[in-house]
C-alpha positions in Angstrom: 26.2 -11.0 3.5 23.9 -13.8 2.9 22.4 -13.4 -0.6 18.9 -13.4 -1.2 18.0 -15.2 -4.1 15.9 -13.7 -6.9 16.3 -10.5 -5.0 14.3 -8.4 -2.2 11.5 -7.9 -4.6 10.6 -11.6 -5.0 11.4 -12.5 -1.2 9.0 -10.0 -0.1 6.4 -11.0 -3.0 6.5 -14.9 -1.4 7.0 -14.0 2.5 4.1 -11.6 2.4 1.7 -13.6 0.3 -0.3 -15.0 3.0 -0.7 -11.4 4.8 -1.7 -9.9 1.3 -4.4 -12.9 0.6 -5.8 -11.9 4.1 -6.0 -8.2 3.2 -7.4 -9.0 -0.3 -10.2 -11.3 1.4 -11.2 -8.4 3.8 -11.4 -6.0 1.3 -13.0 -8.3 -1.4 -16.3 -8.3 1.0 -16.8 -4.5 -0.1 -19.3 -4.3 -3.3 -17.2 -1.2 -5.1 -20.4 -0.9 -7.8 -22.7 0.3 -4.4 -22.1 3.7 -3.5 -22.4 3.0 0.4 -20.1 0.0 0.4 -17.5 1.9 -2.0 -17.7 4.4 0.6 -17.2 2.5 3.4 -14.3 1.0 1.1 -12.5 4.0 0.8 -13.0 5.0 4.5 -11.0 1.8 5.6 -8.1 2.6 2.8 -8.4 6.0 4.8 -7.7 4.6 8.2 -4.5 3.0 7.0 -2.7 4.7 4.0 -2.3 8.3 5.6 -1.0 6.5 8.8 1.8 4.6 6.3 2.1 8.2 4.3 2.9 10.5 7.3 5.3 7.7 8.6 7.0 7.3 5.0 7.1 11.1 4.5 9.1 11.5 7.6 11.7 8.7 6.4 14.4 9.1 3.7 14.0 6.7 1.0 15.7 6.2 -2.3 12.7 6.2 -4.1 10.5 9.0 -5.7 7.5 7.7 -4.3 3.9 9.7 -4.5 1.3 10.3 -2.3 -2.4 9.1 -2.6 -3.9 10.9 0.5 -5.2 13.8 -1.4 -6.9 11.4 -4.3 -8.4 9.4 -1.6 -9.4 12.9 0.2 -11.3 14.2 -3.2 -13.0 10.8 -3.7 -14.3 10.8 -0.1 -15.3 14.5 -0.4 -17.2 13.5 -4.0 -18.9 10.8 -2.0 -20.1 13.0 1.0 -17.6 11.4 3.5 -14.4 13.0 4.9 -11.1 11.5 6.1 -11.5 9.6 9.4 -8.8 9.8 11.9 -5.7 7.1 10.7 -5.1 4.6 13.3 -1.8 4.4 15.1 1.4 3.2 13.0 4.9 3.3 13.8 7.9 1.1 12.6 11.7 1.2 13.6 13.8 3.5 12.1 15.5 1.2 9.9 16.3 1.3 5.7 14.5 -2.4 5.9 11.6 -1.4 7.0 11.1 1.9 4.9 11.4 -0.3 1.9 9.1 -2.9 3.2 6.4 0.0 4.0 6.7 1.3 0.8 6.4 -2.1 -1.2 2.9 -2.4 0.1 1.8 1.2 -0.9 3.1 1.1 -4.1 2.1 -2.4 -4.5 -1.3 -1.5 -3.7 -1.4 1.1 -6.8 -1.2 -2.1 -9.1 -4.1 -3.8 -7.2 -6.1 -0.2 -7.0 -6.0 -0.2 -10.8 -7.5 -3.3 -11.4 -10.5 -2.4 -8.8 -11.4 1.0 -10.1 -12.8 -0.9 -13.3 -15.5 -2.6 -10.6 -16.3 1.1 -9.3 -19.9 1.8 -10.0 -20.6 4.3 -12.7 -20.8 8.1 -12.1 -18.8 7.5 -8.8 -15.3 8.9 -8.2 -11.8 6.8 -8.9 -9.1 8.7 -8.6 -7.4 7.2 -5.8 -8.0 3.7 -7.6 -6.7 5.2 -10.5 -3.3 6.4 -9.0 -1.5 3.9 -10.5 2.0 3.5 -12.4 2.9 5.0 -15.1 4.6 2.6 -18.0 7.8 0.9 -16.3 7.3 2.4 -12.8 6.5 -0.6 -10.9 9.6 -2.2 -12.6 11.4 0.9 -11.9 10.3 0.5 -8.0 11.4 -3.3 -7.7 14.7 -2.5 -9.4 15.6 0.3 -6.7 14.0 -2.0 -4.0 16.5 -4.8 -5.1 19.4 -2.5 -5.3 18.9 -0.9 -1.6 18.5 -4.5 -0.1 20.9 -5.8 1.8 21.6 -9.5 3.4 19.1 -12.1 4.1 18.8 -10.3 7.6 17.8 -6.6 6.0 15.2 -9.1 3.9 13.9 -9.9 7.3 13.4 -7.0 8.7 11.6 -5.3 5.1 9.0 -8.3 5.5 8.2 -7.5 9.0 7.2 -3.7 8.1 5.4 -5.3 5.3 3.4 -8.0 7.1 3.0 -4.7 9.5 1.5 -2.5 6.9 -0.8 -5.4 5.6 -1.8 -5.8 9.5 -3.0 -2.0 9.3 -4.9 -2.4 6.3 -6.4 -5.5 8.1 -7.7 -3.7 11.2 -8.8 -0.8 9.3 -11.0 -3.0 7.2 
């Protein structure tokens, strides 16, 4: 088994960087201080996140992740919108794929907490504020690194993470 230098979490961050930047640019076009644009932003997220979470819910993962679908639905309801149909999404039944998908959904909690500060006054932000408690992101990265196998395992995790980023890109 070849060793992964720096751990799987470091490799995932480095190797999915371009996909992450593409998605950030797509969602950066939304104005979170404008009700209509913010609603469209949440609808775009709702086309991706529930699809990934539904797939994850059918998997066995050694980490206690929490769904944010209900928080997203509540924010949309408060804005007078409903959850759209999620885009189709599927990954291979593989431990590395599960961790790769979870890397993106859990990592988006960090970004959401930063974006919540940009949301206009009086608009709901439960979804974006559904971040981590103290030490939870570090605990996730540790669990990911412990679960990781060899370089081929990391390759499969990166492929899955890139697929999740691509889904978010299509949803934007």
